[in-house]
Kinemage of the C-alpha trace (Angstrom):
@kinemage 1
@onewidth
@group {chain A} dominant
@subgroup {mainchain}
@vectorlist {calphas} color= white
{ca met a 1} P -7.160 -88.620 -25.430
{ca arg a 2} L -8.700 -89.908 -22.224
{ca phe a 3} L -11.479 -87.675 -20.997
{ca pro a 4} L -12.793 -87.660 -17.429
{ca arg a 5} L -16.513 -88.452 -17.376
{ca gly a 6} L -17.617 -84.796 -17.370
{ca tyr a 7} L -15.367 -83.845 -20.287
{ca leu a 8} L -16.375 -86.959 -22.231
{ca ile a 9} L -20.066 -86.080 -21.965
{ca ile a 10} L -19.381 -82.552 -23.257
{ca tyr a 11} L -17.112 -83.934 -26.002
{ca leu a 12} L -19.799 -86.314 -27.280
{ca ala a 13} L -22.565 -83.729 -26.816
{ca ile a 14} L -20.725 -81.293 -29.131
{ca tyr a 15} L -20.658 -83.893 -31.905
{ca val a 16} L -24.348 -84.699 -31.373
{ca leu a 17} L -25.277 -80.998 -31.325
{ca phe a 18} L -23.567 -80.271 -34.628
{ca gly a 19} L -24.979 -83.508 -36.061
{ca leu a 20} L -28.472 -82.238 -35.295
{ca val a 21} L -27.647 -78.942 -37.021
{ca val a 22} L -26.505 -80.856 -40.111
{ca ser a 23} L -29.677 -82.989 -40.127
{ca leu a 24} L -32.045 -80.048 -39.649
{ca lys a 25} L -30.295 -77.931 -42.282
{ca gly a 26} L -30.514 -80.690 -44.861
{ca pro a 27} L -28.736 -80.847 -48.219
{ca ile a 28} L -27.628 -77.672 -49.995
{ca tyr a 29} L -27.647 -77.839 -53.787
{ca leu a 30} L -25.843 -75.512 -56.171
{ca pro a 31} L -25.508 -75.763 -59.975
{ca asp a 32} L -22.227 -77.665 -59.528
{ca ser a 33} L -24.085 -80.260 -57.430
{ca tyr a 34} L -26.075 -81.378 -60.463
{ca ala a 35} L -22.913 -81.312 -62.564
{ca his a 36} L -21.389 -83.816 -60.113
{ca met a 37} L -24.530 -85.944 -60.274
{ca asp a 38} L -24.275 -86.033 -64.050
{ca met a 39} L -20.517 -86.730 -63.743
{ca leu a 40} L -19.701 -83.910 -66.143
{ca ile a 41} L -16.194 -83.919 -67.528
{ca asn a 42} L -14.970 -80.732 -65.846
{ca arg a 43} L -15.979 -81.724 -62.308
{ca ser a 44} L -14.021 -83.456 -59.551
{ca pro a 45} L -13.736 -87.196 -60.304
{ca val a 46} L -13.410 -88.010 -56.588
{ca tyr a 47} L -16.639 -86.356 -55.488
{ca ser a 48} L -18.522 -87.401 -58.617
{ca leu a 49} L -17.676 -91.053 -57.902
{ca phe a 50} L -18.411 -90.601 -54.187
{ca leu a 51} L -21.831 -89.122 -54.947
{ca lys a 52} L -22.524 -91.765 -57.583
{ca ala a 53} L -22.024 -94.496 -54.982
{ca phe a 54} L -24.856 -93.040 -52.873
{ca thr a 55} L -27.285 -92.254 -55.685
{ca ser a 56} L -26.764 -95.743 -57.139
{ca thr a 57} L -27.078 -97.546 -53.803
{ca phe a 58} L -29.874 -95.587 -52.134
{ca lys a 59} L -31.637 -94.216 -55.263
{ca asp a 60} L -34.114 -91.476 -54.232
{ca tyr a 61} L -33.256 -91.941 -50.551
{ca tyr a 62} L -29.568 -91.054 -50.846
{ca val a 63} L -29.725 -87.672 -49.047
{ca leu a 64} L -29.639 -88.782 -45.390
{ca pro a 65} L -26.922 -91.443 -45.869
{ca leu a 66} L -24.874 -88.922 -47.851
{ca leu a 67} L -25.083 -86.202 -45.186
{ca leu a 68} L -24.385 -88.636 -42.349
{ca thr a 69} L -21.334 -90.018 -44.154
{ca gln a 70} L -20.003 -86.540 -44.908
{ca tyr a 71} L -20.494 -85.547 -41.263
{ca leu a 72} L -18.888 -88.782 -40.009
{ca phe a 73} L -15.852 -88.082 -42.192
{ca leu a 74} L -15.665 -84.608 -40.654
{ca ile a 75} L -15.844 -86.090 -37.133
{ca leu a 76} L -13.011 -88.529 -37.878
{ca ser a 77} L -10.785 -85.764 -39.255
{ca val a 78} L -11.445 -83.430 -36.298
{ca arg a 79} L -10.763 -86.239 -33.820
{ca phe a 80} L -7.553 -87.150 -35.673
{ca leu a 81} L -6.183 -83.589 -35.601
{ca leu a 82} L -7.217 -83.030 -31.970
{ca arg a 83} L -5.369 -86.171 -30.856
{ca ile a 84} L -2.193 -85.000 -32.590
{ca leu a 85} L -2.453 -81.515 -31.066
{ca tyr a 86} L -3.136 -82.941 -27.610
{ca lys a 87} L -0.126 -85.278 -27.700
{ca asn a 88} L 2.328 -82.802 -29.210
{ca leu a 89} L 1.248 -79.506 -27.646
{ca arg a 90} L 0.167 -80.813 -24.239
{ca ile a 91} L -2.813 -78.478 -24.270
{ca ser a 92} L -5.605 -78.789 -21.739
{ca leu a 93} L -8.765 -80.807 -22.285
{ca thr a 94} L -10.699 -77.551 -22.064
{ca ala a 95} L -8.708 -76.220 -25.017
{ca ile a 96} L -9.426 -79.456 -26.881
{ca leu a 97} L -13.170 -79.000 -26.392
{ca ile a 98} L -13.033 -75.398 -27.617
{ca leu a 99} L -10.921 -76.366 -30.639
{ca gln a 100} L -13.373 -79.181 -31.393
{ca phe a 101} L -16.188 -76.633 -31.403
{ca val a 102} L -14.226 -74.247 -33.656
{ca phe a 103} L -13.304 -76.922 -36.239
{ca leu a 104} L -16.892 -78.176 -36.447
{ca ala a 105} L -18.352 -74.671 -36.591
{ca asn a 106} L -16.043 -73.872 -39.512
{ca ser a 107} L -17.654 -76.573 -41.653
{ca val a 108} L -21.173 -76.724 -40.214
{ca tyr a 109} L -22.109 -73.173 -39.201
{ca trp a 110} L -19.797 -70.487 -40.671
{ca tyr a 111} L -19.705 -72.171 -44.060
{ca pro a 112} L -21.888 -75.319 -44.109
{ca ser a 113} L -19.669 -77.340 -46.420
{ca val a 114} L -20.705 -80.606 -44.786
{ca asn a 115} L -24.293 -79.979 -45.964
{ca arg a 116} L -23.309 -79.077 -49.506
{ca val a 117} L -23.572 -81.638 -52.260
{ca leu a 118} L -20.177 -80.454 -53.459
{ca ser a 119} L -16.542 -81.506 -53.296
{ca glu a 120} L -15.729 -79.217 -50.350
{ca ser a 121} L -17.734 -81.548 -48.102
{ca leu a 122} L -14.817 -83.972 -48.491
{ca thr a 123} L -11.929 -81.563 -48.956
{ca phe a 124} L -12.240 -79.839 -45.568
{ca pro a 125} L -11.880 -83.145 -43.635
{ca leu a 126} L -9.070 -84.196 -45.989
{ca leu a 127} L -7.333 -80.890 -45.248
{ca leu a 128} L -7.499 -81.541 -41.492
{ca phe a 129} L -6.005 -85.024 -42.029
{ca phe a 130} L -3.268 -83.460 -44.178
{ca ile a 131} L -2.421 -80.801 -41.568
{ca gly a 132} L -2.295 -83.428 -38.830
{ca cys a 133} L 0.105 -85.654 -40.782
{ca leu a 134} L 2.299 -82.723 -41.816
{ca phe a 135} L 2.551 -81.403 -38.250
{ca lys a 136} L 3.237 -84.887 -36.863
{ca ser a 137} L 6.035 -85.446 -39.395
{ca leu a 138} L 7.704 -82.211 -38.278
{ca met a 139} L 7.336 -82.975 -34.572
{ca lys a 140} L 8.831 -86.457 -34.902
{ca asn a 141} L 11.008 -85.919 -37.991
{ca asp a 142} L 9.169 -88.968 -39.284
{ca phe a 143} L 9.349 -89.569 -43.029
{ca phe a 144} L 6.500 -92.093 -42.880
{ca trp a 145} L 4.114 -89.437 -41.561
{ca leu a 146} L 5.272 -87.095 -44.317
{ca leu a 147} L 4.541 -89.827 -46.870
{ca arg a 148} L 1.011 -89.984 -45.472
{ca ala a 149} L 0.706 -86.224 -45.938
{ca ile a 150} L 1.907 -86.547 -49.545
{ca ile a 151} L -0.672 -89.245 -50.300
{ca ile a 152} L -3.475 -87.176 -48.769
{ca leu a 153} L -2.338 -84.140 -50.762
{ca gly a 154} L -2.555 -86.224 -53.923
{ca ile a 155} L -6.184 -87.070 -53.080
{ca leu a 156} L -6.842 -83.424 -52.196
{ca gln a 157} L -5.451 -82.233 -55.500
{ca phe a 158} L -7.462 -84.900 -57.317
{ca thr a 159} L -10.565 -83.548 -55.537
{ca arg a 160} L -9.868 -79.815 -55.927
{ca gly a 161} L -6.959 -78.635 -58.048
{ca gln a 162} L -6.321 -75.513 -55.925
{ca phe a 163} L -4.344 -77.574 -53.418
{ca val a 164} L -1.454 -77.970 -55.833
{ca ser a 165} L -0.229 -74.812 -54.069
{ca phe a 166} L 0.725 -76.958 -51.055
{ca leu a 167} L 3.469 -78.792 -52.963
{ca pro a 168} L 6.148 -76.120 -52.273
{ca val a 169} L 5.266 -76.281 -48.556
{ca leu a 170} L 5.827 -80.046 -48.600
{ca phe a 171} L 9.211 -79.515 -50.249
{ca leu a 172} L 10.240 -77.024 -47.543
{ca val a 173} L 9.176 -79.381 -44.759
{ca leu a 174} L 11.044 -82.254 -46.404
{ca ile a 175} L 14.232 -80.214 -46.831
{ca tyr a 176} L 14.089 -79.246 -43.150
{ca met a 177} L 13.603 -82.895 -42.120
{ca ile a 178} L 16.530 -84.021 -44.283
{ca tyr a 179} L 18.688 -81.340 -42.649
{ca lys a 180} L 17.648 -82.453 -39.154
{ca thr a 181} L 17.907 -86.222 -39.644
{ca lys a 182} L 20.710 -86.376 -42.258
{ca asn a 183} L 18.709 -89.221 -43.807
{ca tyr a 184} L 19.429 -88.403 -47.437
{ca lys a 185} L 18.225 -91.739 -48.785
{ca lys a 186} L 14.650 -91.464 -47.517
{ca gly a 187} L 14.646 -87.745 -48.209
{ca ser a 188} L 15.669 -88.204 -51.845
{ca leu a 189} L 12.971 -90.826 -52.366
{ca leu a 190} L 10.305 -88.518 -50.975
{ca ile a 191} L 11.506 -85.641 -53.166
{ca ile a 192} L 10.814 -87.892 -56.149
{ca val a 193} L 7.411 -88.875 -54.727
{ca ile a 194} L 6.406 -85.213 -54.215
{ca ala a 195} L 7.516 -84.334 -57.751
{ca leu a 196} L 5.414 -87.218 -59.088
{ca val a 197} L 2.196 -86.097 -57.350
{ca pro a 198} L 0.928 -83.718 -60.096
{ca ile a 199} L 1.963 -86.226 -62.772
{ca ile a 200} L 0.093 -89.067 -61.069
{ca val a 201} L -2.969 -86.872 -60.517
{ca asn a 202} L -3.003 -85.813 -64.171
{ca phe a 203} L -2.626 -89.422 -65.314
{ca ser a 204} L -5.372 -90.589 -62.932
{ca glu a 205} L -7.750 -87.960 -64.295
{ca arg a 206} L -7.062 -89.134 -67.832
{ca val a 207} L -7.728 -92.740 -66.824
{ca tyr a 208} L -10.991 -91.658 -65.156
{ca tyr a 209} L -12.122 -89.720 -68.221
{ca lys a 210} L -11.266 -92.691 -70.447
{ca leu a 211} L -13.088 -95.272 -68.327
{ca val a 212} L -16.163 -93.214 -67.433
{ca leu a 213} L -16.574 -90.899 -70.421
{ca gly a 214} L -14.485 -92.515 -73.131
{ca gln a 215} L -12.255 -89.424 -73.437
{ca asn a 216} L -8.492 -89.775 -73.127
{ca lys a 217} L -7.750 -86.096 -72.347
{ca asn a 218} L -7.665 -83.768 -69.352
{ca tyr a 219} L -10.649 -81.422 -69.435
{ca ala a 220} L -10.040 -79.251 -66.369
{ca met a 221} L -10.975 -75.620 -67.090
{ca thr a 222} L -7.700 -74.336 -65.660
{ca tyr a 223} L -6.758 -71.587 -68.113
{ca val a 224} L -10.353 -70.671 -68.919
{ca his a 225} L -10.561 -69.532 -65.307
{ca cys a 226} L -7.062 -68.044 -65.129
{ca ile a 227} L -7.483 -65.918 -68.258
{ca ser a 228} L -10.719 -64.336 -66.998
{ca ser a 229} L -8.900 -61.613 -65.079
{ca pro a 230} L -6.498 -60.736 -67.962
{ca phe a 231} L -9.505 -60.529 -70.307
{ca tyr a 232} L -11.355 -58.306 -67.831
{ca ile a 233} L -8.511 -55.767 -67.656
{ca ala a 234} L -7.566 -55.981 -71.357
{ca lys a 235} L -7.657 -53.192 -73.952
{ca ser a 236} L -8.686 -53.579 -77.576
{ca ser a 237} L -5.076 -52.900 -78.640
{ca asp a 238} L -3.921 -56.025 -76.784
{ca ile a 239} L -4.849 -58.030 -79.858
{ca glu a 240} L -1.338 -57.224 -81.113
{ca val a 241} L 0.293 -59.463 -78.472
{ca phe a 242} L -1.000 -62.598 -80.209
{ca glu a 243} L 0.844 -64.247 -83.057
{ca thr a 244} L -1.726 -66.528 -84.674
{ca glu a 245} L -4.951 -65.566 -86.419
{ca glu a 246} L -6.866 -68.064 -84.303
{ca gln a 247} L -5.768 -66.375 -81.073
{ca lys a 248} L -6.466 -62.902 -82.485
{ca ser a 249} L -9.921 -64.000 -83.577
{ca phe a 250} L -10.611 -65.540 -80.150
{ca phe a 251} L -9.530 -62.341 -78.410
{ca ser a 252} L -11.472 -60.044 -80.722
{ca arg a 253} L -14.856 -61.765 -80.465
{ca thr a 254} L -14.518 -62.373 -76.708
{ca phe a 255} L -13.391 -58.819 -75.910
{ca gln a 256} L -16.191 -57.358 -78.016
{ca met a 257} L -18.680 -59.507 -76.129
{ca leu a 258} L -17.317 -58.320 -72.776
{ca glu a 259} L -17.617 -54.722 -73.938
{ca ser a 260} L -21.171 -55.217 -75.212
{ca lys a 261} L -22.164 -56.731 -71.859
{ca glu a 262} L -20.386 -53.858 -70.025
{ca ile a 263} L -18.293 -56.184 -67.882
{ca thr a 264} L -14.796 -54.825 -68.461
{ca arg a 265} L -12.502 -53.014 -66.038
{ca asn a 266} L -12.699 -49.866 -68.150
{ca phe a 267} L -16.478 -49.839 -67.695
{ca ala a 268} L -16.110 -50.336 -63.935
{ca ile a 269} L -13.589 -47.484 -63.602
{ca ser a 270} L -15.610 -45.105 -65.787
{ca asn a 271} L -18.650 -45.763 -63.595
{ca arg a 272} L -16.677 -45.265 -60.383
{ca lys a 273} L -16.942 -48.859 -59.258
{ca asp a 274} L -14.197 -50.759 -57.458
{ca asp a 275} L -12.465 -52.766 -60.181
{ca tyr a 276} L -11.973 -55.925 -58.110
{ca asp a 277} L -15.471 -55.951 -56.578
{ca phe a 278} L -16.980 -55.473 -60.038
{ca phe a 279} L -14.871 -58.341 -61.398
{ca glu a 280} L -15.982 -60.632 -58.589
{ca glu a 281} L -19.648 -59.725 -59.039
{ca asn a 282} L -19.465 -60.492 -62.765
{ca phe a 283} L -17.011 -63.395 -62.764
{ca thr a 284} L -19.564 -65.945 -63.947
{ca lys a 285} L -20.601 -63.685 -66.836
{ca ile a 286} L -16.959 -63.098 -67.777
{ca cys a 287} L -15.609 -66.630 -67.392
{ca asn a 288} L -18.472 -69.062 -67.914
{ca ala a 289} L -20.766 -67.173 -70.290
{ca ser a 290} L -18.376 -65.030 -72.359
{ca ile a 291} L -15.052 -66.877 -72.486
{ca his a 292} L -16.158 -70.485 -72.086
{ca glu a 293} L -19.702 -71.109 -73.326
{ca ser a 294} L -19.801 -68.533 -76.135
{ca asn a 295} L -16.556 -69.845 -77.613
{ca met a 296} L -17.772 -73.425 -77.312
{ca glu a 297} L -20.774 -72.339 -79.391
{ca tyr a 298} L -18.422 -70.691 -81.880
{ca tyr a 299} L -16.326 -73.833 -82.331
{ca lys a 300} L -19.488 -75.916 -82.606
{ca lys a 301} L -20.119 -74.202 -85.933
{ca tyr a 302} L -16.661 -75.095 -87.207
{ca gly a 303} L -16.473 -78.859 -86.973
{ca phe a 304} L -16.134 -79.429 -83.227
{ca arg a 305} L -19.310 -81.448 -82.856
{ca thr a 306} L -19.188 -82.835 -79.324
{ca glu a 307} L -19.135 -80.899 -76.068
{ca tyr a 308} L -15.850 -82.608 -75.188
{ca glu a 309} L -14.172 -81.384 -78.370
{ca gln a 310} L -15.497 -77.854 -77.894
{ca gln a 311} L -14.404 -77.615 -74.259
{ca tyr a 312} L -10.962 -79.035 -74.947
{ca lys a 313} L -10.476 -76.597 -77.830
{ca val a 314} L -11.401 -73.570 -75.697
{ca asp a 315} L -9.012 -74.608 -72.938
{ca glu a 316} L -6.267 -75.353 -75.473
{ca val a 317} L -6.513 -71.875 -77.014
{ca thr a 318} L -6.801 -70.006 -73.691
{ca thr a 319} L -3.752 -71.899 -72.411
{ca lys a 320} L -1.660 -70.449 -75.249
{ca met a 321} L -3.177 -66.984 -74.846
{ca phe a 322} L -2.817 -66.643 -71.075
{ca phe a 323} L 0.801 -65.527 -70.652
{ca pro a 324} L 0.891 -63.038 -73.583
{ca leu a 325} L -2.326 -61.387 -72.346
{ca leu a 326} L -1.107 -61.429 -68.738
{ca lys a 327} L 2.179 -59.793 -69.736
{ca ala a 328} L 0.353 -57.022 -71.621
{ca asn a 329} L -1.260 -55.639 -68.441
{ca phe a 330} L 0.817 -57.227 -65.696
{ca lys a 331} L 0.911 -54.244 -63.306
{ca ile a 332} L -2.869 -53.869 -63.259
{ca trp a 333} L -3.294 -57.657 -62.971
{ca phe a 334} L -0.889 -57.743 -60.025
{ca lys a 335} L -2.838 -55.020 -58.205
{ca met a 336} L -6.027 -57.010 -58.761
{ca leu a 337} L -4.238 -60.081 -57.429
{ca leu a 338} L -3.256 -58.297 -54.214
{ca lys a 339} L -6.845 -57.141 -53.700
{ca ser a 340} L -8.064 -60.702 -54.156
{ca ile a 341} L -5.508 -62.093 -51.693
{ca glu a 342} L -6.438 -59.395 -49.190
{ca lys a 343} L -10.103 -60.326 -49.424
{ca gly a 344} L -9.258 -64.020 -49.123
{ca leu a 345} L -7.457 -63.268 -45.862
{ca gly a 346} L -10.497 -61.477 -44.441
{ca gly a 347} L -10.016 -57.918 -45.683
{ca arg a 348} L -7.380 -55.461 -44.473
{ca ser a 349} L -7.895 -56.188 -40.795
{ca gly a 350} L -7.905 -59.942 -41.374
{ca ala a 351} L -4.803 -59.789 -43.565
{ca phe a 352} L -2.980 -57.609 -41.030
{ca leu a 353} L -3.884 -59.939 -38.172
{ca thr a 354} L -2.849 -63.019 -40.175
{ca phe a 355} L 0.531 -61.458 -41.031
{ca met a 356} L 1.024 -60.511 -37.383
{ca ile a 357} L 0.322 -64.071 -36.211
{ca leu a 358} L 2.658 -65.498 -38.858
{ca gly a 359} L 5.481 -63.096 -37.988
{ca phe a 360} L 5.117 -63.770 -34.258
{ca ser a 361} L 4.933 -67.540 -34.887
{ca leu a 362} L 8.057 -67.581 -37.065
{ca ile a 363} L 10.038 -65.824 -34.316
{ca phe a 364} L 9.233 -68.592 -31.830
{ca val a 365} L 8.809 -71.455 -34.288
{ca phe a 366} L 11.710 -73.462 -32.832
{ca lys a 367} L 10.987 -72.622 -29.191
{ca asp a 368} L 7.355 -73.647 -28.833
{ca asn a 369} L 5.459 -76.297 -30.793
{ca arg a 370} L 2.318 -74.181 -30.705
{ca phe a 371} L 4.010 -71.638 -32.962
{ca thr a 372} L 5.274 -74.413 -35.241
{ca phe a 373} L 1.684 -75.523 -35.761
{ca leu a 374} L 0.455 -71.962 -36.346
{ca ser a 375} L 3.286 -71.260 -38.790
{ca ile a 376} L 2.376 -74.329 -40.844
{ca val a 377} L -1.338 -73.612 -41.106
{ca ile a 378} L -0.883 -69.896 -41.864
{ca ile a 379} L 1.664 -70.623 -44.598
{ca leu a 380} L -0.825 -73.115 -46.056
{ca lys a 381} L -3.516 -70.432 -45.819
{ca phe a 382} L -1.327 -67.982 -47.756
{ca ala a 383} L -0.541 -70.620 -50.383
{ca asn a 384} L -4.242 -71.351 -50.831
{ca ser a 385} L -5.160 -67.658 -51.000
{ca leu a 386} L -2.513 -67.057 -53.664
{ca ile a 387} L -3.565 -69.876 -55.974
{ca val a 388} L -7.252 -68.988 -55.584
{ca ala a 389} L -6.538 -65.336 -56.401
{ca ile a 390} L -4.637 -66.354 -59.542
{ca ala a 391} L -7.107 -68.963 -60.773
{ca val a 392} L -10.461 -67.400 -59.959
{ca his a 393} L -11.279 -64.909 -57.206
{ca ser a 394} L -11.456 -65.023 -53.424
{ca ile a 395} L -14.952 -66.167 -52.564
{ca val a 396} L -15.813 -68.075 -49.403
{ca arg a 397} L -16.214 -71.376 -51.209
{ca tyr a 398} L -12.489 -71.434 -51.986
{ca thr a 399} L -11.085 -69.808 -48.838
{ca phe a 400} L -13.254 -71.023 -45.926
{ca tyr a 401} L -10.869 -73.922 -45.233
{ca phe a 402} L -8.739 -71.815 -42.874
{ca asp a 403} L -11.345 -69.601 -41.201
{ca trp a 404} L -10.689 -71.431 -37.924
{ca ile a 405} L -7.122 -70.144 -37.641
{ca ile a 406} L -7.828 -66.954 -35.678
{ca gly a 407} L -9.943 -68.832 -33.148
{ca ala a 408} L -7.360 -71.601 -32.825
{ca thr a 409} L -4.598 -69.027 -32.334
{ca ile a 410} L -6.444 -67.372 -29.454
{ca ile a 411} L -7.105 -70.735 -27.794
{ca leu a 412} L -3.515 -71.969 -28.129
{ca leu a 413} L -2.048 -68.718 -26.828
{ca leu a 414} L -4.433 -68.473 -23.878
{ca asp a 415} L -4.196 -72.121 -22.841
{ca pro a 416} L -0.950 -71.789 -20.794
{ca ile a 417} L -2.498 -68.832 -18.932
{ca leu a 418} L -5.677 -70.780 -18.228
{ca lys a 419} L -3.729 -73.754 -16.921
{ca lys a 420} L -1.521 -71.565 -14.741
{ca tyr a 421} L -3.985 -69.141 -13.187
{ca leu a 422} L -7.345 -70.951 -13.392
{ca asn a 423} L -6.063 -74.464 -12.777
{ca val a 424} L -7.713 -75.701 -15.980
{ca asn a 425} L -6.511 -79.180 -16.961
């Protein structure tokens, strides 16, 4: 992008303005921040290592270098995506400046991920790089750009597991590119590469745990989170769906604890509370305290001496219990899932608007590159909302990544009108 002097000054001023906001706001710490600092076994290896580099190098003075680096990474990703949009959509420089503001506001103002000492400070910029590479590969039918997107997705998934939901989107894009180019050799190789991504990520995590913590297992709390909703909606009679005494015992003591704490769906309904809102409000009590920590304490008494052994055992048992318990109350679970997806899309009005934009974009996807871009990002948004709704629940921390879509849609749709009637270049 080559800006005239006036545009360049505004362009740089926007980056400086948001940089000042980041500096004045300072670091934001949450419980997970300290877990990353301690490099706990169930936290993102990528961000834990990233944070460790700053705390080791700068000691007590790591905060400013950390925030500046996180913000610089955000700047690079925004600039990268803007260049791709400018070259492929031929949008005006005015639109570029507004989009720049929207992308930065998404991560600095609406949800200040860049200030958080958490993995999302890296994942939002990585997402913008991924979207840029994916869109570029479609525009040029370029397998090399798609390979870049695959590599970035691998890093994304290694940073936050929720982005595994993007793998089917990559497959669809690749199939379309094979159809357009008839290059079956490169296409077949990339199909193999995409299929290997989760395997490589899983192996890399095991290597990390072995080198850093001396544990040759994967300790992600995947099914501990996933089973929280089935436990919340369960009935005492659901104990019959389990085949082993260990699983029955796990269900019985955990369900009784949920009942004693009055954090079940039955309690919410009997007290005229919205079942999903009540679940979201009490998720930490259901998942972390009742399913995870209490059962770790239980296994501690029965020969599982280390925290690693206890955590692995809980996840191992919940993995086997998840599908039987899900099947027992599938209809109710599915209704809860839809409510979670709806909230992740911005409520009923936000979900309706998102569906409208997607439908309109798909109609013109092959006629205008703007709609190709919008189709891609909205499909990615849906994929993210679905996996988040299944694994946990739709809170801003997991869904903010696509909050810029509505603003970007308005800008992209209005840009031709601005250029035509207001002579905006």
